[in-house]
C-alpha positions in Angstrom: -22.2 -51.6 -25.8 -24.2 -49.5 -23.3 -25.9 -52.7 -21.9 -22.4 -54.3 -21.6 -21.1 -51.2 -19.7 -24.1 -51.3 -17.3 -23.7 -55.0 -16.7 -20.0 -54.6 -15.8 -20.6 -51.7 -13.5 -23.3 -53.7 -11.6 -20.9 -56.5 -11.2 -18.3 -54.1 -9.7 -20.7 -52.7 -7.0 -20.8 -55.8 -4.7 -17.1 -56.2 -5.2 -16.5 -52.7 -4.0 -18.8 -53.3 -1.0 -16.8 -56.4 -0.2 -13.6 -54.4 -0.2 -15.1 -51.9 2.2 -16.2 -54.7 4.5 -12.6 -56.1 4.5 -11.2 -52.7 5.3 -13.8 -52.2 8.1 -12.8 -55.5 9.9 -9.1 -54.7 9.5 -9.0 -53.3 13.0 -10.4 -56.6 14.4 -7.6 -58.5 12.6 -4.8 -56.6 14.4 -3.5 -58.6 17.3 -4.2 -56.9 20.6 -5.9 -53.6 21.1 -5.3 -51.2 18.2 -5.8 -48.2 20.4 -3.2 -49.5 22.9 -0.8 -50.1 20.0 -1.3 -46.6 18.7 -0.7 -44.9 22.0 2.1 -47.1 23.2 2.8 -49.0 26.3 2.7 -46.0 28.7 -0.8 -45.0 27.7 -3.4 -44.7 30.5 -6.6 -46.8 30.4 -8.6 -43.5 30.1 -6.6 -42.4 27.0 -7.1 -45.9 25.4 -10.8 -45.8 26.0 -11.1 -42.3 24.5 -9.2 -43.3 21.4 -11.3 -46.5 21.1 -14.4 -44.3 21.2 -13.0 -41.8 18.6 -12.1 -44.7 16.3 -15.5 -46.3 16.7 -14.0 -49.5 18.1 -16.5 -49.6 21.0 -19.3 -50.2 18.5 -20.3 -53.5 16.9 -19.0 -54.6 13.5 -22.3 -54.1 11.6 -22.7 -50.6 13.0 -19.1 -49.7 12.1 -19.6 -51.1 8.5 -22.7 -49.1 7.9 -21.2 -46.0 9.4 -18.0 -46.4 7.3 -20.0 -46.9 4.1 -22.1 -43.7 4.9 -18.9 -41.8 5.6 -17.3 -43.0 2.3 -20.4 -41.9 0.3 -19.8 -38.4 1.8 -16.1 -38.4 1.0 -15.0 -38.9 4.6 -12.2 -41.4 5.2 -11.5 -40.2 8.8 -8.7 -38.2 10.2 -5.0 -39.2 10.4 -4.1 -40.1 14.0 -0.6 -38.4 13.7 -1.4 -35.0 12.3 -5.2 -34.9 12.7 -5.7 -34.0 9.1 -8.5 -35.6 6.9 -7.2 -38.6 5.1 -8.9 -37.4 1.9 -6.7 -34.2 2.0 -3.6 -36.2 2.5 -4.5 -38.5 -0.4 -5.3 -35.5 -2.6 -1.8 -34.3 -2.1 0.0 -37.6 -2.7 -2.1 -39.5 -5.2 -1.5 -37.1 -8.2 2.2 -37.9 -7.9 1.5 -41.6 -8.0 -0.8 -41.2 -11.1 2.0 -39.1 -12.8 4.6 -41.8 -12.1 2.3 -44.7 -13.1 1.2 -43.1 -16.4 4.8 -42.3 -17.3 5.7 -45.9 -16.6 2.8 -47.4 -18.5 3.6 -45.3 -21.5 7.1 -46.8 -21.5 5.6 -50.3 -21.1 3.3 -49.7 -24.1 6.0 -48.1 -26.2 8.7 -50.7 -25.5 7.1 -53.9 -24.2 4.6 -54.6 -27.0 7.1 -53.7 -29.9 9.7 -55.9 -28.3 7.3 -58.8 -28.0 6.2 -58.3 -31.7 9.8 -58.2 -32.8 10.6 -61.4 -31.0 7.5 -63.2 -32.3 8.2 -62.1 -35.9 11.6 -63.8 -35.7 11.2 -66.9 -33.5 14.4 -68.7 -32.8 16.6 -65.9 -34.2 19.4 -64.1 -32.3 17.0 -61.1 -31.9 14.3 -63.4 -30.3 16.9 -64.9 -27.9 18.3 -61.5 -27.0 14.9 -60.1 -26.2 14.0 -63.2 -24.1 17.2 -63.1 -22.1 16.9 -59.4 -21.6 13.3 -59.6 -20.4 14.2 -62.4 -18.0 17.0 -60.3 -16.6 14.5 -57.4 -16.2 12.2 -59.7 -14.2 15.0 -61.0 -12.1 16.4 -57.7 -10.9 14.8 -56.3 -7.7 13.3 -52.8 -8.2 15.2 -51.3 -5.3 18.5 -52.6 -6.6 17.7 -51.2 -10.1 16.8 -47.9 -8.7 20.0 -47.6 -6.7 22.1 -48.6 -9.7 20.4 -45.9 -11.8 21.0 -43.3 -9.1 24.7 -44.1 -8.9 25.2 -44.1 -12.7 22.9 -41.4 -13.9 22.6 -39.1 -10.9 25.9 -39.4 -8.9 28.4 -40.1 -11.7 26.9 -38.6 -14.9 24.7 -36.1 -13.1 22.1 -36.2 -15.8 19.1 -36.5 -13.4 18.3 -35.5 -9.8 19.0 -38.1 -7.1 15.5 -37.9 -5.6 12.5 -35.7 -5.1 10.0 -34.2 -7.5 9.1 -31.0 -9.3 10.4 -31.3 -12.9 10.4 -33.9 -15.7 14.0 -34.8 -14.9 12.9 -36.0 -11.4 10.4 -38.3 -13.1 12.7 -40.1 -15.6 14.6 -42.5 -13.3 11.6 -43.5 -11.1 9.5 -44.1 -14.2 12.1 -46.3 -15.9 12.8 -48.2 -12.7 9.0 -48.8 -12.2 8.5 -49.8 -15.8 11.3 -52.2 -16.4 9.7 -55.3 -14.8 6.4 -54.6 -16.5 8.2 -54.1 -19.8 9.7 -57.6 -19.4 6.3 -59.1 -18.5 4.4 -57.5 -21.4 7.2 -58.3 -23.9 7.1 -62.0 -22.9 3.3 -62.1 -22.9 3.1 -60.4 -26.3 5.6 -62.8 -27.8 3.8 -65.9 -26.6 0.3 -64.7 -27.6 1.4 -63.5 -31.0 3.1 -66.8 -31.7 -0.1 -68.6 -30.8 -2.2 -66.4 -33.1 0.3 -66.8 -36.0 -0.5 -70.5 -36.0 -4.2 -69.9 -36.6 -5.9 -70.7 -40.0 -6.9 -67.1 -40.8 -3.3 -66.0 -40.6 -2.2 -68.7 -43.0 -5.1 -67.7 -45.3 -4.0 -64.1 -45.2 -0.5 -65.1 -46.1 -1.7 -67.4 -48.9 -3.6 -64.4 -50.4 -0.3 -62.5 -50.6 -1.0 -60.0 -47.8 2.2 -58.3 -46.7 3.9 -59.7 -43.6 3.8 -56.4 -41.8 0.0 -56.2 -42.5 -0.4 -59.8 -41.3 1.5 -59.0 -38.1 -0.2 -55.7 -37.2 -3.7 -55.9 -38.7 -4.5 -59.5 -38.4 -2.4 -60.9 -35.6 -1.9 -58.2 -33.0 -5.6 -57.3 -32.4 -6.4 -61.0 -31.8 -3.5 -61.4 -29.4 -4.3 -58.3 -27.4 -6.7 -59.6 -24.8 -4.1 -61.5 -22.7 -1.7 -58.5 -23.1 -4.4 -56.1 -22.0 -5.1 -58.3 -18.9 -1.4 -58.1 -18.0 -1.3 -54.4 -18.6 -4.3 -53.9 -16.3 -2.6 -55.8 -13.5 0.6 -53.8 -14.0 -1.2 -50.5 -14.1 -3.2 -51.4 -11.0 0.0 -52.2 -9.2 1.6 -49.0 -10.3 -1.4 -46.9 -9.3 -1.6 -48.9 -6.0 1.6 -47.3 -4.9 5.0 -48.4 -6.0 6.3 -48.6 -2.5 9.9 -49.5 -3.2 10.3 -47.2 -6.2 8.8 -44.2 -4.4 10.8 -44.9 -1.3 14.2 -45.2 -3.1 13.7 -42.0 -5.0 11.8 -40.1 -2.2 8.9 -39.7 -4.6 6.0 -38.1 -2.6 3.3 -40.6 -3.7 1.0 -43.1 -2.2 3.6 -45.8 -1.8 5.9 -43.6 0.3 2.9 -42.5 2.3 2.0 -46.1 3.0 5.5 -46.7 4.5 5.0 -43.5 6.6 1.6 -44.7 7.9 3.0 -48.2 8.8 6.0 -46.8 10.7 3.9 -44.3 12.6 1.1 -46.7 13.4 -1.4 -44.5 11.8 -4.1 -47.1 11.4 -6.8 -44.7 10.2 -4.5 -43.5 7.4 -3.6 -47.1 6.6 -7.3 -48.0 6.4 -7.9 -45.2 4.0 -4.9 -46.2 1.9 -5.9 -49.8 1.7 -9.4 -48.8 0.7 -8.2 -46.4 -2.1 -5.6 -48.9 -3.4 -8.2 -51.7 -3.5 -10.7 -49.5 -5.3 -8.0 -48.6 -7.8 -7.7 -52.3 -8.6 -11.4 -52.6 -8.9 -11.6 -49.6 -11.2 -8.7 -50.8 -13.4 -10.3 -54.2 -13.7 -13.5 -52.5 -14.8 -11.5 -50.7 -17.5 -9.9 -53.9 -18.6 -13.3 -55.6 -18.9 -14.6 -52.8 -21.0 -11.6 -52.9 -23.2 -12.3 -56.5 -23.9 -15.6 -55.5 -25.6 -13.8 -52.9 -27.7 -11.0 -55.3 -28.8 -13.3 -58.3 -29.5 -17.0 -57.4 -30.0 -18.0 -61.0 -29.4 -17.2 -60.5 -25.7 -20.1 -58.0 -25.3 -22.6 -60.8 -26.0 -21.2 -63.4 -23.6 
């Protein structure tokens, strides 16, 4: 297991360096002069030149890349153009809120999506199966911002069960977490159903049933573990998306997380903050993918030796 862990970490390192390189060249991909875009049309040439120097745009791409990697290793992601604060300090304030929201949503996904998929697979073609499939399709079809607004109108404005927006208590977390989790619940439920149905057709399942093993034991002990790898893959993608900043959900509910911060950085043309956000969000995906790879080895020991 230790060798498998080391091998996966070593594979992640060049991927992380590639992400840093893409973030470094992001300034070169912006049409026009980034410094002029930041300062506006009335900026003087001297002000533009000074900003280019402060952002390092007057240096070559290899120099900027090496410098940026060195700064990252020291925990320095630059300073926000708008409020002149270190980007790391801003992320330290907002990222815990996104983690809190994402973990609450993923708990809902695990607690609702997988059981629904198992229930549908255990009764294929029944009214329960059809109801779960239709409901999950509806959950995938509804836009997140529309779902959030509907929840706010019903549960905040009319019933007054939960706050409309903001953060601070568990009641502020309920509606954003449910809104964020609904599409993922639908995806996980459908994936669980399809993979469990495939495993139920395998010979070892028929053998277990022929030996008189209880159906519940067949479903949970024999089938579910062998069907988990595709489900875990989907869960990893969903968790990466949630930790990457649920922009629409956080914007609708005024949740002070990374997604809302991303919208702020875009509207304020804070390219340094945007660069740091893109790097952190990309690294979140890299880290989540590493966790998913490691979980494969725990679910199926044969993966460790491939």
